[in-house]
N, C-alpha and C positions, 0 to 999 in steps of 0.2 A: 772752518771753525773760527768764532771769535777769538782772537786771543786778549788773555787778561792784562797785556801792556799796551792794549790800545785805549785811548783817554778815555775816563769817565768821570763822572760824577760819585759821589759818595751815596746819593739817593736814586741815581739812576737805575739800582737795582731794584728798586722796591715792587715795581710792575712785576717783574720776573718772581719775585720772592713769593707776591699774592698769588699769580697764575700758579705757582708750582703746589701752593696750598689749598687750591681751589677756590679762593675767595675774590667774591664779587663785590662790585660797589666802588667808589671813590676812593684814593688814597687819601690820606691824613695829610697834612701841610708838615712838613717836617725840615726843621733846621740844625744848624750846628750852632751851640753857645759854649761860650768860654768866658772864664773871670779870672780874677789874679788873686790869690791868694795871700795873708798878710806878710809871708816868706819871701814873695815874687813870684814862687810858682802858680803856672797856670792849671787850672782845673778844667775839663771840656765834660761835655756830654751831647745827647740831641734830644733835643723837643719835638715831639709829635702829635699832630693835633692840637696846637697851642699857639700864640705867638707871645711877644714879650707882654701881656698885659693881661688880667682879669680874663675869664678864669683861667687857672694854670692846671698844673698836671693833678692827676688823681692817685696816679700812682708811680712808683720812681723803682728804677731796676740797675742791679750793684750783680755785674759780672764775675766770672770767677778767673784766677789766676791764667794769665797768659792769652787772655781775650779782649773784647772791648765791647762798646756799648750797644754794636751792630751783631752782636749773637742774640737780641733780643727782637730785631726787627718784626720778624716774624710771629711771634707770643704779642706784639704790639697791634699789628694788624688785625689778630684776630681778637683781640681785646676790645678792641674799637674806643676806647677812652682813652682821652689825655693824659701823655704820659712823657718822663722824662728817664732817659738811660744814661746814665753817668760813665767817662772813661776812670776808672779807677787810678792813682796817682801810680806812674809807673806803667803806663797802660794807654793804649790809643793816641788823642791828642792832649794827655794831660801829660804833665812835666816828671822826668823820672826824679827820684829821691836819690840824693848824693851818697846817704848812709846805707838806702836800699832796705830799708825798713818798711818792706809791706806785709805789716800784720794788721788785725784788727783795729785796735786799740789805737794805733798810730792812723790808719786810713778815717775813722770814724769822724774824728774831728772836720777834715776834709768836707767829707759827706755833709756833715751840719750845714758848714758854709754855704753849700749848693743850696740846700733846701730852703735854709733862711732866703736867698738870692732869689729862688726861683719859684717857689711853692706860695701858693696861699691857704693852705689849710695841713693838716695832720695827713701823712701820707700811707698807702698801704705801701710797704716795702718789701718788694721781693729781690732776695739775694740768691746768686748760687756760688756753691764753693766757699772761695774766699771772700766772695760779698754777701755770702749768708752770714757768715761769723762778723763779717764787719757791720752788718746790718742788727745783728744783735748788739755788739757793742753801742751803735748808737743809740739804739732802743734803752739800752740802760742808762744812758748817760744823757740824753734829748728826748723824754718823754713826750715832751709837747710835740715833737715832729712826726710822731708816730701813730696810726689808727692802726693799723696790723700788720705783723710778720708773716712772710713766706719763706721760708727758708729751702732751699732747693741741693738736695744730695749732700749733705754735709751735716755733721755732728760734730762737737768739741772733741780733740782727741784724733779724727781723722785728716789726715794731713792734706790741707788746699790744695797742694803743688804734686800731691801725689799722681798716680796713676802708671801704665805699661813704661816697661825700661826703653821699648821703642818709642814713644813720647819724648821720653829725657834724650834719648839717644838724637833723635831727629832736630831740638833745639839746640844741643850741643856741637851742630856742626858749623860751616862756616857763620861770618856774623854779617857779609853782605855778597850781593848777588850781581850778575851782567844785567838779569831781568827777572820782573816777578813770574815770567814763564817758565824760569829754572826753579824757581820755587813751589809752583804749581807742579812741577815733574818730580820734585823730591818728595813734595807729600803725598801725592799719589805711589809713590814706588814704596814710601810706609806704610800704605793702606790706610790713610788719613782722610778725613771729609767725605764719607760715606759711598765713595767709590765715582762719583760725578765729577767728571772736569768742570763743569761749570759752576757747583756749588764749591768744590775746593776753590776755584779763581775767585769767586766773591770773597770768601773769606781770606785768601790772600792779597785781593787788595784792601781790604778794610784794616788788616793787622800789616801791614809793611808800607813802607815811604821811600820815595827815590832821595836820596842827596842831591847836594849840588854838583856833585862829581858825575853823576848818574848812575851810580852804583844804586842795590836796592837793599834795602835793610829790615829788620823786623822793628815796629811800634814798642814794642813791650820791652822792659827791662829785662827781663827773664831769660831770654835768649843770649844776651849779653854775658850775663851773669854765668851761665850755662857753658858759654864755651870758653870763657876764663877759667871756669873752674876745671875743665877739661883739659886745656893746655897746662895746666900748671898744677902737678900733681899734688905738692903741700897747701896751693890754695885750696884745691880738691878736700882735702881732710879736714882744714879748717872749716870750709863749709859745710861738710857735714856733721861737724863738731856743732858747730852755728845753729843749723837745722834740726838736730837732735834737742838742744837746749831752748830753741822758738818753739819748736812742736809741744815740749813738755809745758811750758809757761803757756802756750795759746789754748791747750787743752785745759787745764786749771782756770786761767781767765774767761772760757768762752763759756763753762759751766754758770761761774760766777755772774757773767753779763745776762745770761737768760733767766738765771734764778731773780735778778731785779725788772726784767721786763713785767710791764702792768697789760697790755696792749696781749691782744688775743693771736697766739701762736699756731701756725700751721708749719708742720715737716713735710716736703712732697721729697720720696726717694726714687730714683730707678730701680729698676728690678735688676739691673745689671751695672748698676751706679757704684761710689764709692763706701753707700752705708750698708753695713752687712745689717743682716737680723739682730745680730748682737748687739749692735749700736744703737738699732730702731728700738730695741727693748728697753736699752738702758736708758735713750730719752725719755720714752715712754714715763718710766719709774721716775724719772729726776722732775719730770715736767707734764704731772698726770693731767692737767687741764688742755695741754696742746692736743691738736689733731695731728694725724698721719693720714698722708695719702701716698699710696703708690701708683706711678705709671710706668708701663712697659717700656723701658729706655734703657741707655746708659747713662753715666755720667752729667753729659751735656742735653739736660731735659728739653731745652730750649730749644735745641736745634732737632734733636731726635723726635720730641713728640709735642712740637709747638703750639699744637690745636687744643691739645687735653690740656695743658699749662694754664693754656689762654680763657679755658671754658673754666678753671678753677679759680682765675684771677677776676673774671667777671662776675663769679658768685659773689666774690670778698667784697667788690665793688658795691653790689648792691645791699650788702648787709647794713 
């Protein structure tokens, strides 16, 4: 069995991902892109099917909390269009924020900087969970950058960092490891990653890094924040209070942002995801012009039903 600790390039998995999805044809050119923001932080992403010249991407993807740009790989392959997938601040190869302010209105200006740098036309922006709320804040503040908005399994008021208690316990474990194989074993023991060691290994590879001392750590900031809170009860209590306050503010701001969006909006929900029937009905009531689509899936629709989501994105790119 191939071990995830073996040397690999971040794009070496694309052929296997395409084969798993039953996709034929040549793979798109893919490369890592990065830029320095005004405050010195780095914002990173993955360019699929285009290079640093016209024509640029037609669609931009924003991932959810604790994920990274590669969560969209199979969707991008199925869409077949030039695409940009960003690592949001605090995730992937993008810098962590010193203030840990990972909320939509704080993240949106960084995304706007990326679109100004790497796109040459208004984008169909597809955002999952925290990325969906960030896309709404972006569309409200920078309508010139947005062609259409596709929000995946999130509505204002739904906790973008929510999920089963097992997932929170998983990230609240040790902050570093001897090898990526240990992380794969831990993920499988928690029932994460769909049960396939190969798929879990890919996810761990994309979401971890090897430090100079040889230890492995998660790339995203949330694991460190969760571990710090678990280690310090008073810190955990303060963190819960802050989360409650941020959640209330996020709910209000999210609806305000969506009310300002002039681009077409589609809400995609997973039948087993975070958005309940009540949430979806509230969304339809507040945004009657928006389209609602349900896909058989859990919260991570882009990983559980990537071809169905890719077909929806293709339809929007043809409009």
